[in-house]
LUMLO-240819 format. One record per atom (N, C-alpha, C, CB): x, y, z; residue in three letters. Coordinates in steps of 0.2 Angstrom, whole numbers, plus 5000, padded with zeros to 4 digits. Glycine has a CB too. Layout:
// residues N
XYZALA/...
// end
This chain:
// residues 131
521038084860MET/521238104854MET/521938064854MET/521238184852MET/522338044858ALA/522838014859ALA/522737924855ALA/523038014867ALA/522337924859ASN/522237844856ASN/521937834851ASN/521837814860ASN/521637874847GLU/521537874841GLU/522137884836GLU/521137904840GLU/522537914838ALA/523137914836ALA/523637854835ALA/523337944839ALA/523537804840LYS/523837744839LYS/523337684834LYS/524137704847LYS/522737684835THR/522437634833THR/522137674824THR/521837614839THR/522137724823ARG/522137754814ARG/522537714809ARG/522437824814ARG/523037734812PRO/523337694805PRO/523437604805PRO/524237714804PRO/523337584811ALA/523237514811ALA/522637504809ALA/523437474817ALA/522037534809ARG/521237524806ARG/521337534797ARG/520637604810ARG/521837594796VAL/522137604789VAL/522337554785VAL/522537644789VAL/522937524788GLY/523137484787GLY/522837414784GLY/523337484792GLY/522437404790ALA/521937334788ALA/521537334782ALA/521337334793ALA/521137414781GLN/520737434774GLN/521237434769GLN/520337504773GLN/521837454770LEU/522337454766LEU/522437394762LEU/522737464769LEU/522437334767ARG/522737274765ARG/522237234762ARG/523037234770ARG/521637244763GLN/521037224760GLN/521037234753GLN/520537264761GLN/521037304754GLU/520837324745GLU/521437304741GLU/520737424743GLU/522037314744ILE/522637284737ILE/522337204738ILE/523837284739ILE/522337174741ALA/522037104741ALA/521737104734ALA/521537074748ALA/521137154736ARG/520537144730ARG/520837164723ARG/519937174731ARG/521137204723LEU/521437254718LEU/521837184713LEU/522037324723LEU/522437184717VAL/522737114714VAL/522437054711VAL/523037084720VAL/522037034714THR/521536964712THR/521236974707THR/521036944717THR/520837044707ARG/520337044703ARG/520337104696ARG/519837054707ARG/520637144699ASP/520937214692ASP/521637204689ASP/521037294696ASP/522037174693LEU/522737204687LEU/522837124685LEU/523637244692LEU/522837104679GLY/522937054675GLY/523737034674GLY/522637074669GLY/524037054678ASP/524737034678ASP/524936974679ASP/525237064682ASP/525136904676PRO/525036844678PRO/525736854681PRO/524936794674PRO/526236884682ARG/526836884688ARG/526436884694ARG/527436944688ARG/526036904695LEU/525536924702LEU/525036864704LEU/525036994701LEU/525036824702GLU/524736754702GLU/524736704708GLU/525036724697GLU/524536694713GLY/524736684720GLY/525036724725GLY/525036634720GLY/524736774722LEU/525136824729LEU/524736834733LEU/525236894728LEU/524736844739VAL/524536844746VAL/524736914750VAL/524836784750VAL/524336964752VAL/524537024755VAL/524537004765VAL/523837094753VAL/525136984765ALA/525236964772ALA/524837034779ALA/526136954772ALA/525137084777SER/525037144780SER/525337204778SER/525137134787SER/525037254780VAL/525137334778VAL/525437354786VAL/524337394774VAL/525937384787THR/525937454792THR/526137504791THR/526137454798THR/525737544791MET/525537624791MET/526037654796MET/524837644794MET/526637724794SER/526837754798SER/526137804802SER/527437794794SER/526437834806GLY/525937874811GLY/525437934805GLY/526437914818GLY/525937954801ASP/525438014796ASP/525037994790ASP/526138084792ASP/525237934790LEU/524837904785LEU/525037894779LEU/524237924785LEU/525637944777ARG/525937954771ARG/526337884769ARG/526338034771ARG/526537834772LEU/526837774770LEU/526737724773LEU/527437764771LEU/526537664766ALA/526237604769ALA/526837564768ALA/525437574766ALA/527037514770LYS/527337464768LYS/526937394770LYS/528037464770LYS/526937364762VAL/526637314760VAL/526937244761VAL/526537314754VAL/526837204765PHE/527137144767PHE/526837074763PHE/527037134775PHE/527137054758TRP/526737004754TRP/527136934753TRP/526537034746TRP/526736884750ARG/527136824750ARG/526836764744ARG/527036794756ARG/526936724744LEU/526536684738LEU/526336634740LEU/526936674732LEU/525736614739ALA/525236564741ALA/525536504741ALA/524536564737ALA/525836514734VAL/526136404733VAL/527036424730VAL/525536344722VAL/527336404735LEU/528136404736LEU/528336344730LEU/528436384745LEU/528936374727GLU/529336324725GLU/529936304729GLU/529536334719GLU/530336254728GLU/530736234731GLU/531236284732GLU/530836194728GLU/531636324737PRO/532136354738PRO/532636344732PRO/532236334743PRO/532636404727GLY/533136394723GLY/533236454717GLY/533136324722GLY/533636434712PRO/533536484707PRO/532736514704PRO/533936474702PRO/532436464703THR/531736464701THR/531336504706THR/531436384699THR/531336504712LEU/531036544716LEU/531136604717LEU/531036514721LEU/531936614716ASN/532236654718ASN/531836724712ASN/533036624719ASN/531936694707ALA/531736734700ALA/531036764700ALA/531836684693ALA/530536694701ARG/529836724703ARG/529736784708ARG/529536664706ARG/530236764714LEU/530036824719LEU/530136904717LEU/530536824724LEU/530736894712LYS/530936964709LYS/530536994703LYS/531636954706LYS/530236924701ASP/529736954695ASP/528937004699ASP/529336864690ASP/528736954704THR/528336974708THR/528537044710THR/528236934713THR/529037044713GLN/529137124717GLN/529037174712GLN/529937134719GLN/529637174704THR/529537194699THR/528637234698THR/529737144695THR/528237184697ALA/527737194694ALA/527437234699ALA/527537144692ALA/527537224707LEU/527237274712LEU/527137314710LEU/527437294717LEU/528137344709GLU/528237394710GLU/527937444705GLU/528937404710GLU/527837414698ARG/527537444692ARG/526837444692ARG/527737414685ARG/526437414697ALA/525837424695ALA/525737474703ALA/525237344693ALA/526137504706GLY/526137554713GLY/525637594711GLY/526837604714GLY/525837634707GLY/525537694704GLY/524837694703GLY/525937714698GLY/524637644702ARG/523937614701ARG/523637584704ARG/523837594697ARG/523837554709LEU/523737534716LEU/523537614720LEU/524537494720LEU/523837634720LYS/524037694725LYS/523437744723LYS/524837724724LYS/523037744715ARG/522737804714ARG/521937754717ARG/522737834704ARG/521937694715ALA/521537654716ALA/521037654724ALA/521837594715ALA/521637654728ILE/521537654736ILE/521437714738ILE/522137634739ILE/521637774737THR/521537834738THR/520937834736THR/521837874735THR/520437834732ALA/519837854728ALA/519237804732ALA/520037834720ALA/519637744734ARG/519037694737ARG/519037704745ARG/519237604736ARG/519537724747LEU/519437724753LEU/519537794757LEU/519837674757LEU/519437844752GLN/519337914753GLN/519737944758GLN/518637924754GLN/520437944756LEU/520937964760LEU/521238024759LEU/521337934759LEU/521338064763ARG/521438144761ARG/522038134756ARG/521538204770ARG/522638094760VAL/523438104756VAL/523438034754VAL/524238114763VAL/523838034747ALA/523937954744ALA/524537924748ALA/524137964735ALA/524637864752PRO/525137844755PRO/525437814749PRO/525037804761PRO/526237824749GLU/526737804746GLU/526837744748GLU/527237834747GLU/526737694744LEU/526737604744LEU/527337574743LEU/526237574738LEU/527837564749LYS/528337504749LYS/528337444749LYS/528737514753LYS/528437384744PHE/528237334743PHE/528737284747PHE/528137324736PHE/528737234752GLU/529237194753GLU/528837124754GLU/529737224759GLU/529537084753TYR/529437004753TYR/529337004760TYR/530036944750TYR/528836954763ASP/528836924769ASP/529036864770ASP/528236924772ASP/529636854772ALA/529936794772ALA/529736744779ALA/530736804771ALA/529536774784GLY/529136754790GLY/528836684789GLY/528536804791GLY/528536664785GLN/528036594781GLN/528536554782GLN/527836604772GLN/528936554776GLU/529436514777GLU/529936484783GLU/529836544773GLU/530136534786LYS/530536524792LYS/529836484797LYS/530836604796LYS/529336494798ARG/528836454802ARG/528936384798ARG/527936494801ARG/528836374793ASP/528836304791ASP/529536284790ASP/528536304785ASP/529936314791ARG/530736274793ARG/530836264800ARG/531536324791ARG/530436294804ILE/530536284811ILE/530136234812ILE/530436334815ILE/529336234809ASP/529136174810ASP/529436104807ASP/528636174809ASP/529736104801GLN/529836034798GLN/530636044804GLN/529936014786GLN/530836064808LEU/531536044812LEU/531236014818LEU/532036104815LEU/530536044819LEU/530136004826LEU/530035924825LEU/529236034829LEU/529635924818GLU/529435864818GLU/530235804815GLU/528735864811GLU/530835824813GLU/531335794813GLU/531635774822GLU/531735824808GLU/531535824824VAL/531635804831VAL/531135754835VAL/531735874834VAL/530535774834LYS/530035734836LYS/530035644834LYS/529435774833LYS/530335634828LYS/530335584823LYS/530935544827LYS/530435604816LYS/531535594828ASP/532135554831ASP/531935544838ASP/532935604832ASP/531535574840GLU/531535544849GLU/531035484849GLU/531135604855GLU/530635494843ARG/530135424844ARG/530535354841ARG/529335434839ARG/531035354837THR/531335304835THR/532035294839THR/531435304828THR/532335344844LYS/532635314850LYS/532535254855LYS/532735364853LYS/532835214856PRO/532735164861PRO/532835204867PRO/533135104861PRO/532235184872PRO/532135194879PRO/532935204882PRO/531735134883PRO/533135264887ALA/533835224890ALA/533735214897ALA/534635264889ALA/
// end
C-alpha cells in the first residue's frame, strides 16, 4: 500500500502529460499554443494538484519577441485550463479533478547554453598551440 502511494502520483502524472499534449495539439485551436511541448507533469500525493511544465519546440533568440511569445502561451494555457481539466478528468476517470498549474520549463534552454559553452571550450582547446 505504501509503495502504491509513491508510484500512483507518478503514473497519473505520466498519463496527464500524454493527455494534455494530445488535447493541446488536436483539440485546442489556439494558435498561441502552436509548437507547445508538455515536458513533464508532477502530481501532489493526494492527486489534487498537477504542475504542468511546458516549453516551446521552436525557440527564437532570447529577447522581447521570445518573452512576448512565452507570455502569450502561458496566458493561452491558463485560459484553456478549465477545459483541459474537465476533459482530462473524464478521459482518465479521475475521482477528483486536479488543479492545473502551468509553469515554463527553462531547463532545455539551460542545457543548450551548457552545450554551447562546452563546444566553445573544445574549440579553444583545438586552436591553442601545444605547450
